C-alpha positions, -999 to +999 in steps of 0.1 A: -543-804-437-516-782-425-495-810-411-496-829-445-483-798-463-456-788-439-441-824-435-442-848-406-455-838-371-420-844-357-404-818-380-431-791-372-420-762-348-438-764-317-465-737-310-455-712-283-478-715-254-503-686-248-501-672-214-527-648-202-511-620-183-540-596-176-577-596-181-598-564-170-629-571-149-659-550-154-652-533-120-616-525-130-629-512-163-654-487-146-628-477-121-602-469-148-628-451-169-636-428-139-603-411-146-612-401-183-629-368-190-643-359-225-659-325-233-657-333-270-691-349-270-707-321-250-694-297-280-711-317-302-743-318-285-743-280-280-735-277-318-766-298-325-787-278-303-774-246-320-782-262-355-817-273-345-823-238-327-831-255-295-823-234-263-813-250-229-844-237-216-864-256-242-845-287-236-851-288-200-888-280-204-890-309-228-871-332-203-889-322-171-923-312-186-926-281-166-924-298-131-892-281-120-903-247-129-891-236-096-855-242-106-858-220-135-871-193-114-841-198-089-818-195-117-832-164-131-830-148-095-794-160-089-773-160-120-743-172-100-763-203-090-771-209-127-734-206-136-722-229-111-750-255-118-742-253-155-704-259-149-712-288-126-735-302-151-710-300-178-682-316-156-708-344-147-717-351-184-680-349-195-671-375-167-699-399-179-689-394-213-653-403-205-664-435-188-686-444-217-659-439-243-635-458-221-659-488-217-665-489-254-629-488-262-613-512-235-643-537-229-629-572-225-592-561-224-569-590-224-530-589-225-513-623-232-478-635-243-471-661-270-433-666-273-413-633-275-445-612-286-473-598-265-508-594-278-537-572-266-574-574-273-602-551-264-634-533-278-671-535-272-683-528-307-650-530-326-628-554-313-592-544-319-562-567-316-525-558-318-490-575-314-462-558-294-426-569-297-409-577-264-383-550-270-409-523-267-413-529-231-390-516-203-378-537-175-390-528-141 
Protein backbone atom coordinates (compact mmCIF):
# COMPACT_ATOMS: atom_id res chain seq x y z
CA UNK A 1 0.00 0.00 0.00
CA UNK A 2 2.86 2.37 0.79
CA UNK A 3 4.44 1.82 -2.64
CA UNK A 4 1.13 2.58 -4.35
CA UNK A 5 0.74 5.94 -2.56
CA UNK A 6 4.29 7.15 -3.09
CA UNK A 7 4.59 6.29 -6.76
CA UNK A 8 6.52 3.67 -8.67
CA UNK A 9 9.17 1.64 -6.89
CA UNK A 10 11.98 3.17 -8.94
CA UNK A 11 11.14 6.64 -7.58
CA UNK A 12 11.18 5.59 -3.93
CA UNK A 13 14.26 6.43 -1.89
CA UNK A 14 16.24 3.40 -0.85
CA UNK A 15 15.95 2.59 2.83
CA UNK A 16 19.29 3.00 4.64
CA UNK A 17 20.85 -0.26 5.74
CA UNK A 18 20.64 -1.09 9.43
CA UNK A 19 24.10 -1.87 10.79
CA UNK A 20 24.31 -3.31 14.30
CA UNK A 21 27.31 -1.73 16.00
CA UNK A 22 27.09 -3.18 19.50
CA UNK A 23 24.89 -5.57 21.46
CA UNK A 24 25.55 -6.12 25.16
CA UNK A 25 25.75 -9.72 26.35
CA UNK A 26 24.42 -10.70 29.80
CA UNK A 27 28.00 -11.10 31.07
CA UNK A 28 28.94 -7.60 29.92
CA UNK A 29 25.75 -6.29 31.48
CA UNK A 30 26.58 -7.78 34.89
CA UNK A 31 30.21 -6.64 34.75
CA UNK A 32 29.24 -3.08 33.87
CA UNK A 33 26.56 -3.12 36.56
CA UNK A 34 29.16 -4.07 39.17
CA UNK A 35 30.51 -0.51 38.97
CA UNK A 36 27.19 1.06 39.94
CA UNK A 37 26.35 1.77 43.54
CA UNK A 38 23.01 2.92 44.91
CA UNK A 39 22.10 3.65 48.51
CA UNK A 40 18.79 5.27 47.55
CA UNK A 41 16.93 1.98 47.85
CA UNK A 42 18.49 1.30 51.24
CA UNK A 43 17.23 4.67 52.46
CA UNK A 44 13.76 3.70 51.24
CA UNK A 45 14.00 0.35 52.99
CA UNK A 46 15.04 1.93 56.29
CA UNK A 47 12.28 4.54 55.95
CA UNK A 48 9.76 1.72 55.52
CA UNK A 49 11.17 -0.07 58.55
CA UNK A 50 10.84 3.14 60.59
CA UNK A 51 7.26 3.63 59.41
CA UNK A 52 6.36 0.05 60.38
CA UNK A 53 8.19 0.47 63.71
CA UNK A 54 10.40 -2.51 62.82
CA UNK A 55 13.87 -2.54 64.38
CA UNK A 56 16.87 -4.20 62.69
CA UNK A 57 16.92 -6.74 65.52
CA UNK A 58 13.29 -7.66 64.84
CA UNK A 59 14.04 -8.00 61.14
CA UNK A 60 17.07 -10.23 61.77
CA UNK A 61 15.10 -12.38 64.23
CA UNK A 62 12.33 -12.74 61.64
CA UNK A 63 14.78 -13.69 58.85
CA UNK A 64 16.96 -16.17 60.76
CA UNK A 65 14.25 -17.21 63.28
CA UNK A 66 16.64 -17.09 66.24
CA UNK A 67 19.25 -19.48 64.81
CA UNK A 68 22.01 -16.87 64.80
CA UNK A 69 21.52 -15.66 68.35
CA UNK A 70 25.28 -15.90 68.93
CA UNK A 71 25.82 -13.12 66.34
CA UNK A 72 23.55 -10.78 68.24
CA UNK A 73 25.40 -11.58 71.47
CA UNK A 74 28.76 -10.93 69.76
CA UNK A 75 27.51 -7.57 68.48
CA UNK A 76 26.36 -6.63 71.99
CA UNK A 77 29.85 -7.39 73.34
CA UNK A 78 31.74 -5.57 70.56
CA UNK A 79 30.00 -2.45 69.23
CA UNK A 80 32.87 -1.81 66.79
CA UNK A 81 32.23 -5.22 65.23
CA UNK A 82 28.52 -4.38 64.92
CA UNK A 83 29.31 -1.03 63.28
CA UNK A 84 31.77 -2.60 60.83
CA UNK A 85 29.35 -5.39 59.94
CA UNK A 86 26.54 -2.87 59.42
CA UNK A 87 28.67 -0.73 57.11
CA UNK A 88 29.81 -3.77 55.12
CA UNK A 89 26.24 -5.02 54.81
CA UNK A 90 25.06 -1.57 53.67
CA UNK A 91 27.86 -1.46 51.07
CA UNK A 92 26.98 -4.98 49.85
CA UNK A 93 23.28 -4.14 49.59
CA UNK A 94 24.11 -0.87 47.80
CA UNK A 95 26.28 -2.75 45.32
CA UNK A 96 23.58 -5.38 44.67
CA UNK A 97 20.94 -2.64 44.31
CA UNK A 98 23.17 -0.88 41.76
CA UNK A 99 23.55 -4.06 39.73
CA UNK A 100 19.78 -4.70 39.77
CA UNK A 101 18.99 -1.13 38.67
CA UNK A 102 21.61 -1.36 35.91
CA UNK A 103 20.25 -4.69 34.63
CA UNK A 104 16.68 -3.36 34.57
CA UNK A 105 17.73 -0.25 32.68
CA UNK A 106 20.23 -1.67 30.17
CA UNK A 107 18.98 -5.23 29.55
CA UNK A 108 19.14 -6.05 25.83
CA UNK A 109 21.20 -2.94 25.00
CA UNK A 110 21.74 -2.50 21.27
CA UNK A 111 23.36 0.29 19.28
CA UNK A 112 22.90 0.46 15.52
CA UNK A 113 23.28 2.91 12.66
CA UNK A 114 20.82 3.73 9.91
CA UNK A 115 22.17 6.29 7.48
CA UNK A 116 23.45 9.33 9.39
CA UNK A 117 21.70 8.49 12.66
CA UNK A 118 22.53 6.17 15.51
CA UNK A 119 19.83 4.35 17.46
CA UNK A 120 19.95 2.68 20.85
CA UNK A 121 17.44 0.40 22.56
CA UNK A 122 17.50 -1.11 26.04
CA UNK A 123 15.33 -2.00 29.02
CA UNK A 124 13.94 -5.01 30.83
CA UNK A 125 10.45 -3.89 31.86
CA UNK A 126 10.21 -0.66 29.86
CA UNK A 127 12.07 -0.71 26.56
CA UNK A 128 13.43 2.72 25.66
CA UNK A 129 14.64 3.62 22.18
CA UNK A 130 16.29 6.85 21.14
CA UNK A 131 17.86 8.31 18.02
CA UNK A 132 21.13 10.21 18.13
CA UNK A 133 22.42 12.34 15.23
CA UNK A 134 25.94 11.71 14.05
CA UNK A 135 27.04 15.26 14.92
CA UNK A 136 26.67 14.47 18.65
CA UNK A 137 29.57 12.00 18.50
CA UNK A 138 33.23 12.93 18.65
CA UNK A 139 35.77 11.37 16.36
CA UNK A 140 38.41 9.34 18.20
